[in-house]
Structure formats: structure tokens, C-alpha cells
N, C-alpha and C positions, 0 to 999 in steps of 0.2 A: 705624750704629745697627741693632740687630737688629729683625726684623719677625716677625709671627705670622700664619699662615694656618690657618683652621679648615676641615677637610675631613672630612665625615662625623662619625664618632665619634673623631676624633683632631685634634690641632693640631700644627703644625710651627713650631718656633722656628728662624728662619733668620738666621744671623749675617751681618754685613756683611764678615766676614773669611773668607778662603778656608781650607779645611781644610789645604792645604799650608802656609800661613803659620802656622797654629796649630801644626802639627807641627814646623816649624822652631823656634818659640819653646819648645815642650815639650822639645826636645832641647838647645837652647843657652841659653835664658833662661826656665826654668820659673816664676821669680818674676813674670814679666810676665803670667802667667795666674792670679794670685792677688790677692786684696784682704786687707789686714790692718788691724786696729784700730790707729790711730795711736799710742795711748798704750800699750796692752799688747802690741802686735805679734802678737796672736792672729789666726790665720787665720779670716777671716769668710766668704769665698766663693772658689771655685776652679773653673776650667774643666778638664774631663777629656774622655776619648774612650773609647767602648766601647758598652755598651747604654744607650741614651738614658734619662736621668733628669733631674729638675729639682726643686730644693728651695731653701729660703732659704739653704742653705750652698754651693750650686753647681749647675752644669749639666754633664752628660755628653753630648757630641755623638755622633751615629752615626759609625761608622767610615767610611762611604761618604758622599761629598759630594753636594750637590744637582747638578742637571744643569749648572749654571754654575760648579761647583767650590766653592761656599760651604759652610761647616759648618752642619749642620742637626741638630735633635733632634726626632724624631717621637714624640709622646707621646699616649697614649690618654686618652679621656674615658669615665668609667664609663657603662655602659648605662642606669643609673637616673638619670642627670643630664641635664638639658636642655642641649643643645649651644648655647651662647650666648656672645656677646662678654663678658658679665658674668662668667660662670663662668671663662673663660680669664683675664680681667683679674684676678680675685681670686686665681687659681692662680699667676700669674706676676709679679704686680706688683713686689715687692721684688727678685725674682731678675732680672728684665729690667733694672731700674735698675742693679743690680750688674754685669751682663754689659755693659751699655752703658758703664759706667765703665772696665771692662777694655779694651773695644774702642777707647776713646778714646786709650789709650796704646800700642796695638799698632804703629802706624806708626813711632813713635819707637823702640820696642824692636827692631823689625825692622831699622831703619836702623843702630842700634848693633851688632846681631849681624852684619849684613852687612859693616860697616866692620871689626869685629874679625876676622872670618873672612878678609877680603881681606888684612889685615895678617899674619895667621897663614900664609896660603898663600904670601905673598911671602917669608916667613922659612924656608920649607921648600925644601931642595935635594934633587933626585933624582939619585942617582949610579948609573950603569949599569955 
């Protein structure tokens, strides 16, 4: 489950998933980083990497991880806004719920990717 830390005029969304694990899934199973509407299959939320942003449609984590290797997004709070839990809760409410839904399926997706990759590696022969 992702957590939030308020520091000065910014807040940090810290994932419970490592940036390395997200990168593996981005490469081998990008669908694990998306939520889609069950009926229309329309993309409703996505995890990405680059310059941190957060909206109802997705989160973009910083390219550098936290000190403990977790994915983080460092987001500014406008100067004219009082830095409070209420502001941050209003800003991230639905997005954090969607992120937590994605995070709940990460372990299963990583296991599937690792199993598939091991089988692939066993089928490769190197000839010298």
C-alpha cells in the first residue's frame, strides 16, 4: 500500500513496490501497470516513469528511487495553498486508491513474469 509524506511545500507518494520491480513489469507485462474499465476495456489509470505527476488518470514516478529502492513521486504544493493533510487527501484520494489496486496485483504479475522468463531462458541454447 502506497504512503504519503508531506515535507515543506511538497508531498511524496511512496509506493510499496520497488522501482526495479516496476521496471521489470513495464518491460515484460505493461498491462499489470494499468487499470481498465471492466465493461468498455477503456484505460482508466496507468503507472509511468519520468517527471513526477499525479492525476485521476495515473501517476508518473520519479526515475530515481527512494533510499530504500521504492518508487516515489515528489509533487509540489502551490505556494498559495496551506500545506495540510486535507489538501493532500483531496488531491490524491481516487488516484491513491487506483494505485493501491495496481500494487495489489504486482506480486502475482512479477511471479508470472519470472516463471515465463525462466522457461524462456531454459529454451535458449548458446553455441560457441
